Legacy VTK file of the C-alpha trace (Angstrom):
# vtk DataFile Version 3.0
C-alpha trace
ASCII
DATASET POLYDATA
POINTS 364 float
23.576 160.505 -3.031
25.964 162.458 -5.254
28.051 163.902 -2.408
31.718 163.057 -2.980
31.082 161.330 -6.328
34.042 161.738 -8.705
32.489 160.332 -11.887
29.387 161.353 -13.852
26.147 160.451 -12.092
22.895 160.288 -14.089
19.461 159.350 -12.757
16.845 157.915 -15.118
13.522 157.048 -13.441
14.521 154.368 -10.910
17.877 153.665 -12.572
21.217 155.199 -11.680
24.081 155.392 -14.130
27.729 155.949 -13.200
30.172 156.736 -15.998
33.738 157.916 -16.383
36.830 157.738 -18.569
39.038 154.790 -17.575
42.241 155.535 -19.438
44.391 155.582 -16.298
44.590 153.679 -13.012
43.178 156.781 -11.319
40.096 156.615 -13.557
39.562 152.965 -12.702
39.945 153.651 -8.975
37.500 156.571 -9.178
34.720 154.319 -10.503
35.466 151.625 -7.919
35.476 154.218 -5.135
32.146 155.667 -6.272
30.541 152.204 -6.352
31.629 151.683 -2.758
30.073 155.064 -1.874
26.804 153.826 -3.416
26.900 150.695 -1.294
27.481 152.705 1.908
24.733 155.160 0.936
22.277 152.328 0.316
23.166 150.687 3.631
22.724 153.970 5.533
19.309 154.530 3.921
18.158 150.918 4.516
18.128 150.182 0.792
19.789 147.569 -1.327
21.195 147.106 -4.817
19.395 144.894 -7.288
22.618 143.306 -8.508
20.797 141.514 -11.314
20.244 144.946 -12.911
23.850 146.104 -12.460
25.716 145.879 -15.767
29.005 147.264 -17.078
29.067 148.868 -20.541
32.408 149.594 -22.255
32.580 152.369 -24.869
36.009 152.001 -26.406
37.916 150.743 -29.411
40.217 148.831 -27.082
39.711 145.080 -26.741
40.708 145.119 -23.065
37.708 145.216 -20.722
38.044 146.031 -17.044
35.849 144.106 -14.624
34.164 145.454 -11.509
32.616 143.864 -8.480
30.674 144.931 -5.411
30.539 143.028 -2.177
32.456 140.116 -3.660
30.186 139.670 -6.689
31.335 140.480 -10.217
29.120 142.642 -12.415
28.102 141.185 -15.758
28.991 142.995 -18.983
26.493 144.376 -21.477
26.815 145.316 -25.145
23.996 147.860 -25.137
22.689 150.738 -23.052
19.039 150.849 -22.025
17.448 153.489 -19.820
13.948 153.521 -18.419
11.767 156.198 -19.963
9.160 158.638 -18.746
6.734 160.047 -21.310
6.200 163.781 -21.469
3.389 165.533 -23.336
4.714 167.832 -26.034
2.641 170.966 -26.686
1.205 171.688 -30.124
3.471 174.203 -31.834
3.838 175.732 -35.264
7.027 177.356 -36.538
9.538 177.567 -39.384
12.743 175.506 -39.364
15.805 176.906 -41.119
17.693 173.936 -42.566
20.710 176.016 -43.578
23.633 177.031 -41.395
23.191 180.808 -41.504
20.618 182.442 -39.198
17.889 184.142 -41.268
15.779 186.451 -39.108
17.436 189.866 -39.008
16.873 192.129 -36.034
13.644 194.124 -36.447
10.692 195.329 -34.332
9.073 192.451 -32.376
5.773 192.698 -34.274
7.618 191.969 -37.524
9.618 188.948 -36.335
9.006 185.457 -37.676
9.339 182.328 -35.490
12.328 180.765 -37.227
14.178 177.954 -35.447
17.826 177.685 -36.484
20.900 175.647 -35.569
22.964 178.772 -35.009
22.364 182.357 -33.909
24.339 185.569 -34.223
24.539 189.003 -32.651
22.904 190.336 -35.822
19.905 187.980 -35.894
16.846 186.967 -33.844
16.475 183.306 -34.792
15.384 180.912 -32.042
18.418 178.692 -31.528
18.112 174.944 -30.966
20.837 172.281 -30.689
22.674 171.796 -33.987
21.632 169.071 -36.420
25.050 167.504 -35.840
24.653 167.228 -32.076
20.990 166.187 -32.368
21.783 163.513 -34.927
24.632 162.104 -32.849
22.242 161.830 -29.884
19.572 160.052 -31.942
22.063 157.700 -33.527
24.016 157.203 -30.277
26.811 154.846 -31.363
25.792 154.964 -35.037
28.322 157.721 -35.799
31.189 156.890 -33.518
33.449 159.750 -34.577
30.854 162.335 -33.539
29.192 160.863 -30.482
29.550 162.539 -27.108
29.692 159.283 -25.161
32.329 157.865 -27.496
34.486 160.974 -27.160
34.447 160.594 -23.371
35.903 157.117 -23.714
38.570 158.128 -26.238
40.233 161.257 -24.888
43.748 160.260 -25.809
46.863 160.202 -23.624
47.025 161.733 -20.166
47.563 165.508 -20.031
51.277 165.160 -19.360
51.794 162.837 -22.345
49.931 164.882 -24.957
51.664 166.545 -27.906
52.165 170.224 -27.047
51.516 171.434 -30.593
48.168 173.209 -31.128
45.997 171.210 -33.529
43.359 171.956 -36.183
41.887 170.197 -39.230
38.980 171.274 -41.430
37.885 172.811 -44.705
38.399 176.308 -46.123
35.049 177.767 -45.061
36.375 181.062 -43.651
39.187 183.492 -44.413
40.530 183.216 -40.858
41.082 179.518 -41.444
43.436 180.447 -44.269
45.281 182.705 -41.839
45.523 179.859 -39.349
47.173 177.614 -41.934
49.589 180.455 -42.773
50.517 180.692 -39.082
51.069 176.957 -39.029
53.442 177.215 -41.977
55.370 179.980 -40.234
55.411 178.344 -36.782
55.128 174.564 -37.356
56.552 173.805 -33.930
53.633 175.707 -32.336
50.636 175.003 -34.605
49.713 171.992 -36.724
46.869 173.226 -38.972
45.936 171.938 -42.416
42.965 171.664 -44.761
41.218 168.389 -45.486
39.127 169.879 -48.290
38.964 172.981 -50.517
35.632 174.413 -51.605
35.317 178.153 -50.953
38.867 179.202 -51.881
39.792 176.670 -54.549
41.783 179.305 -56.399
44.084 179.507 -53.344
44.716 175.787 -53.027
48.249 176.170 -54.360
48.978 178.677 -51.583
47.386 176.808 -48.676
47.485 173.187 -49.811
48.101 170.449 -50.296
45.117 168.934 -48.543
45.807 166.254 -45.947
43.928 163.065 -45.139
41.128 163.065 -42.613
42.056 161.616 -39.248
39.868 160.095 -36.575
38.335 162.704 -34.303
39.646 160.691 -31.377
43.180 161.361 -32.608
42.629 165.088 -32.094
43.055 164.449 -28.388
46.627 163.330 -28.790
47.255 167.098 -28.815
47.023 169.267 -25.718
45.698 172.421 -27.434
42.593 172.366 -29.658
41.855 175.394 -31.847
38.166 176.127 -32.462
37.666 178.601 -35.299
34.448 179.531 -37.120
33.501 177.957 -40.429
30.572 179.348 -42.407
29.025 180.024 -38.978
29.934 178.667 -35.534
32.123 175.566 -35.669
29.774 172.762 -34.642
32.639 170.632 -33.356
32.915 172.596 -30.092
30.829 170.200 -27.915
33.111 167.317 -28.889
36.294 169.319 -28.328
35.081 170.286 -24.864
34.267 166.650 -24.039
37.887 165.605 -24.536
40.611 166.322 -22.014
42.494 168.873 -24.117
42.170 172.613 -23.589
40.119 174.503 -26.193
41.204 177.841 -27.610
38.060 179.460 -29.031
37.875 182.326 -31.499
35.753 185.358 -30.545
32.685 185.282 -32.785
29.322 186.855 -33.535
27.897 183.339 -33.956
26.697 181.081 -31.160
25.117 177.704 -30.474
22.333 177.009 -27.994
24.695 176.544 -25.027
27.146 179.414 -25.536
25.499 181.668 -22.941
26.594 179.230 -20.244
30.221 179.039 -21.413
32.736 181.242 -19.620
36.073 182.339 -21.118
39.091 181.429 -18.999
36.956 178.889 -17.151
35.809 176.525 -19.916
38.072 177.684 -22.746
40.852 180.135 -23.618
39.584 182.963 -25.863
41.469 184.567 -28.723
40.569 187.482 -31.014
38.539 186.937 -34.166
41.430 188.090 -36.385
43.829 185.615 -34.692
46.164 188.474 -33.767
46.721 187.147 -30.238
46.523 183.394 -30.879
50.270 182.841 -30.524
50.248 184.876 -27.328
47.424 182.769 -25.857
49.211 179.552 -26.790
52.344 180.814 -25.107
50.326 181.638 -21.992
48.891 178.116 -21.935
52.353 176.574 -22.165
53.720 178.802 -19.393
50.690 178.130 -17.153
50.282 174.403 -17.656
48.358 173.674 -14.452
45.901 176.488 -15.134
45.423 175.283 -18.721
44.820 171.755 -17.412
42.191 173.117 -15.009
40.430 174.933 -17.868
40.448 171.713 -19.909
38.885 169.841 -16.990
36.219 172.513 -16.488
35.351 172.425 -20.184
35.039 168.650 -20.067
32.788 168.821 -17.005
30.629 171.436 -18.736
30.115 169.120 -21.717
29.300 166.172 -19.488
26.837 168.190 -17.406
25.116 170.085 -20.227
25.575 168.432 -23.625
24.816 164.741 -23.206
21.803 163.008 -24.721
19.370 163.552 -21.866
20.319 167.248 -21.712
19.622 167.703 -25.433
16.213 166.035 -25.226
15.282 168.086 -22.175
16.441 171.271 -23.893
14.131 170.573 -26.842
11.219 169.829 -24.505
11.677 173.027 -22.520
12.266 175.042 -25.697
9.006 173.908 -27.314
7.136 174.222 -24.038
8.248 177.839 -23.588
7.614 178.631 -27.240
4.069 177.247 -27.059
3.242 179.694 -24.264
4.107 182.580 -26.595
2.000 181.457 -29.549
-0.902 183.782 -30.373
-2.716 181.424 -32.764
-3.816 177.811 -32.661
-1.566 175.387 -34.614
-3.374 173.759 -37.533
-2.877 170.698 -39.697
-2.596 172.186 -43.163
-3.030 170.708 -46.619
-0.001 168.778 -47.792
1.356 168.034 -44.306
2.474 164.499 -43.527
2.487 162.933 -40.079
5.965 162.026 -38.823
5.911 158.758 -36.930
7.678 158.833 -33.588
10.444 156.343 -32.726
9.534 153.631 -30.269
12.905 153.412 -28.510
13.747 155.780 -25.647
17.500 156.226 -25.936
17.684 159.204 -23.581
14.375 159.723 -21.756
13.697 163.234 -20.506
13.645 163.810 -16.749
12.033 167.266 -16.828
9.385 167.936 -14.166
9.590 164.397 -12.859
8.490 163.378 -9.402
10.933 160.724 -8.293
9.799 157.697 -6.336
12.349 155.088 -5.459
12.437 152.127 -3.123
15.458 150.410 -4.593
18.863 151.628 -5.829
LINES 1 365
364 0 1 2 3 4 5 6 7 8 9 10 11 12 13 14 15 16 17 18 19 20 21 22 23 24 25 26 27 28 29 30 31 32 33 34 35 36 37 38 39 40 41 42 43 44 45 46 47 48 49 50 51 52 53 54 55 56 57 58 59 60 61 62 63 64 65 66 67 68 69 70 71 72 73 74 75 76 77 78 79 80 81 82 83 84 85 86 87 88 89 90 91 92 93 94 95 96 97 98 99 100 101 102 103 104 105 106 107 108 109 110 111 112 113 114 115 116 117 118 119 120 121 122 123 124 125 126 127 128 129 130 131 132 133 134 135 136 137 138 139 140 141 142 143 144 145 146 147 148 149 150 151 152 153 154 155 156 157 158 159 160 161 162 163 164 165 166 167 168 169 170 171 172 173 174 175 176 177 178 179 180 181 182 183 184 185 186 187 188 189 190 191 192 193 194 195 196 197 198 199 200 201 202 203 204 205 206 207 208 209 210 211 212 213 214 215 216 217 218 219 220 221 222 223 224 225 226 227 228 229 230 231 232 233 234 235 236 237 238 239 240 241 242 243 244 245 246 247 248 249 250 251 252 253 254 255 256 257 258 259 260 261 262 263 264 265 266 267 268 269 270 271 272 273 274 275 276 277 278 279 280 281 282 283 284 285 286 287 288 289 290 291 292 293 294 295 296 297 298 299 300 301 302 303 304 305 306 307 308 309 310 311 312 313 314 315 316 317 318 319 320 321 322 323 324 325 326 327 328 329 330 331 332 333 334 335 336 337 338 339 340 341 342 343 344 345 346 347 348 349 350 351 352 353 354 355 356 357 358 359 360 361 362 363
């Protein structure tokens, strides 16, 4: 079914979802073309659309809403997203959760390791890494936190590549020395880098040197700029999934820290790397400007990676597989201990997991 599809195709039980950014005429035509491919596929396979179930959902701050039709009939609009769910049985597990940013379990002999689940890992630690609280929360809340929601970012990726500001962009707080260096570079080369602090906490005594602080801006406005700088904070910068989801190219600092998906990321394919001390950042920015088509291709690959690996259903499935694999390694039976409280499960299935599902379908 997905052969030749240009947009994002997601299958949930017996539902099919087609999504894409419609900020240009090309984006609009891509969705219309894919819907026509669906109709031809259904006809070839002696199936039909249930048009009563076909709805259009707009995720945008814009008041203009495009309309779509198939076979002469207009699709109705919808103000909410609802997917069919499939229940999966979670194994009984017992472990520690690190609620701080820094990984805790230092490298040591296997028999002395503790099962600590953390949001971030490092080359110097052995924590079990799960999706960050930020990404997990944005999935659970869906549209509740618009500025940090993967689906919202897809719909608000700013101007087309050719119309973006060619200054490299960064905003954040003073949580690492290299961030101070980045602001210094911005002061020295303002036509190349626009970097500023929105808050001082760790280096308050240096505020006179690196301030003044600037106002926060909408995360969507980041994508008015062609080059996004991703630099560590206290640990890995948890904004990376959202930067990848936009259509700007990400320049990522080399780091000992990593999130749950970093093993799948490839430098020069999904992002442009630069050294941890920022010594080659200007050189990499110059390369990007001199190789615009290649930089655009990297931006597109990064965006596709986010759409194919970091959306809500992917995060839920990652947790399921993580706990499933972990349960097979447990050497003792989990117990309900004194003082524990049962956590009630939510009743709504925002992003049902599709792991190990046998698909049966008689209608598209």
